[in-house]
N, C-alpha and C positions, 0 to 999 in steps of 0.2 A: 779399326785401326787407330789409331793417335795423331794426333800432324802435334811434332814440335812446334813447340811457340819458335820467330824468327830469329826474335831477340829476348834473352831472357831479360826477363824482370829487376829491378832492379834491386840493392836486399834495401837503400833509402832513398831520400831526393836529393838531388844534390846540390847543390850550394844558391845557382845561377835558376831553379827552380824553388828555390824558398822565397831567392828574390824578388822574380817574378810574381809567384806570386802571395807577395805581399806587397808589388810593386801594384796588382789588378786592384785589391784587397781596400788599400789607400787613394787612388785612383775612382772608384765606385764610390766611398765613405765619401770624396771629396763633392760628386756629383751629387749625390741627393743630401749632403745637407746645404752645401757653397751653389749651385751654382741650380735652384727648385725654381725660374723663375723661366726656366728649359720649354715647359707648354706654353705660358701667355706666347711666347715667339713663333713656337710651331702653329698655334690652329689663329692667328692674324692671319697672314695671306687667306686664311674660306675663311673669315671674315670682311674679307675684302677690302680689309687694311697693310698700308704697307711695308715688305720685308726691314728689318731693319738688325741688322746685322750688329750688337752690341758686344760687349768686352764680355757679358756670360754664353750670350750664341757661341761665341769664337772657341771660347775657354771649352766649355760642354764641344763644341766639333772635334779637340786638339787633345781631349782628353778623352774618346771615345775611340778616338785616331789610336792616342795609346795606349789603353786597353787590350786594339782588337791588337793592334802589333805585339804586345806584350802574350795573348792568347796567342795565339800563331807561334809566337819567338820558343812559349814553355811548350807546346808538346810539336816545336820539330814542323812543321807545317810549311814551311815559307816555301812557294816552287817546290815542290816535291820533292826537296832535301834537306835533310836534317839541318834545322839551324845553330843550333845548343853549339856549337862545337866541337859537341863528345861522339 
């Protein structure tokens, strides 16, 4: 007994999927190359130092949230419905 897939696989990726992929790559590269001081902000509370929400820390959180949103949108996983509009 073979089960047919519920949705046939597309012949290629859509333009939206390609753009989302490129956006995730760009955001992850920016995190790695530009926001490398995040480790210090993460370890400060562990050393009983005051928490400081500097620009780098806030940008890191924003970029991380954008990456998560793009990944959820690209996989169609937001709220159990398809988010890509396809």
